[in-house]
Steps between C-alpha positions, in 0.01 A plus 500: 500500500644841409603721790250768611594818686322819595584743782142500634454125554474460878632142498804594289575809711493290819796297364614630161832315488392173330326709233808722462718189453265367232503836321882517501528147361202470267393854407784750566299742285142449613175646368179517701196530271248565774670816627697576182852532640841343433750392767875434526620276782869409451756715680700586188187608309353709783840659563542591132144638476554727801803651328320548165270795571464579130311173448352456847367842584390635836296770329176332607625421855616164635156368603329263256153649538632850424709384204184348354260782591378741232584806706775739401771502763563832676805687371808565712443201726820309571331161531342553159801620303813405309806707401560785449221621732556212743872580525422854606228401747705223653803726537275738687371226732844362573606848614237497774497124570863490612685233700585771756135583553418131542788431738390797710168331580639157598485585872140619462411175321660302782311697766177431317573123483585493871175679588298254289669184627568576865135469618495136378797384709367228731198422278443172316502668158359778281406585141819654361309655209248689714748594774803594289514428127183683393589817690875524471548591132252787516654622822844498335371680191334742741841562662653568158217720376417656834133385495355522853425166668131582536469512119699189420237229547250663264774552242606134523144373460444722196820367340418137571148541363653603167676163472227271639338238283216258564649150532524351151424822314700776327531838665232745388647810337258786537739775393867439445599846620319450833758241605775757476342837569581516870199718586480345850812706582381833361421677829817373657720616210336841517575520873859381453562766232430760770696312771818356345716247687777248429282237335449356155181700443682831555778380269242416231337842536832680459709291261592679175556306180508540123191349340465334157440841339829636636324716760657522848216489749356349816243221502136602462273421794343219296843349436591521869178315585579233246851439636369485853254234382777301328720501810216413737326242284809316382655468841183399672358168385826341389712567808223392736478171311878452526482509881225235489709274277806539724292380797349208307809374318724520808238321713529217246882506495588503872866402451564802279299721735724394790805567286379857436412548869861416589660696214317820410732569205274245325191724525552651155550157344180379666306795355633448147453125498141552619446753220629241250310207651162674554496825300242745630430620145496173302479668160489830313327580174635678195341638184658340191595804293626311193480143370708262710627163382569225749502118484379507140197716579434866426334699776324786318547865593217618726497181710530480878798304637538371856855455627479229765755588769375214717582251223832660401620508862468120517640412159742203532683635194608786726503362859621181662212335693268796425208363704714482813509799736869554576637821650853367441465457123770656284264664254258725690418729205130501405255694284245589768582872481523491122809606309626778278312827454203407716695338783303566818600836651391379842703176494746615765220632719316166477819312591559736793147448635522121459840485670398716799167318548668158495779619731250623762286188465804281570601722794178397675416158359783290359239223453151521350244285320193564285127466557423338165124488561459877505746596220348684206649625170414857394274538194706708257616397155811722507638423846524158667511469876316444825192683622504305828805325641499411869838401640505288817749455784 
């Protein structure tokens, strides 16, 4: 029977790896008639596609439902652009999203983790998603942007709602520009423009750059709102899911967990191997801008292509024992943050949050198990991770 894959199938999403293996071996270029998309699953092919932006364009975003929607994408949106506009926008973002700014908030991130975890010392367990993972990314983005704590929950829920899907169904796209317009921040941006401080929002309001028309200017208010949305939305779902996977995978690999507990220099390796083994974003979509030939088949221009990170990260052509979780493996490189032009700007921030959260978890509980009966996967087609994950002591 020919292999079947779609990103909405609840049974496949629960354990996609046998399907990914079948795709790599039997249909390395796969076409799904029902949802009209193509997919690449081998590491070498996904890697090459990420580097070839002229064929695999981001101009219609990296979410399948948006790539396929009939809406025009808003102009000047980094997630929906390719060079030369993307180069300019990304250069702008990297000037405000600096390693120095991220390092400066590590102590704040640690304090937040301590405050979340400390009340559970002495208990028999807790839901790490509800008590830490769901809140932490937004709190960290709040630290970077300077969004007051009282506002952060409503902002997080609005962001998550944009990515939600009904189990087994594609995401509904009402208006493509609504996903990136950032209007939930409008009052706050207005207030911050009158009360500057040393945060990313103030930097965005004041940064000067040369736009595609050669004009040196500041960002418009609409552009500032959009960037705020990108930073908040991107860092929110994915990083929260990473913390959930760290808790689950290390519960199931107690020997490696004990190794990390004894040698904290292994924290970074643990984070990266978890990102390879259970990528929080299992795929991205691209718009096929020109005909693409592969495995004797032509993918016509105008098609939607899924690049399956989850399959590529476990390709035996690339990794020894790919289905084994091993923090000591030689080759820790993975595609979870993408590659090339659209490499995730927040990758270092996600790694920092994962490392600090795991460090503080191990400081209190070197041993933990899982309550399998209550575990629940989150219903999104773009992000894969846990909605409920109770760890037990």
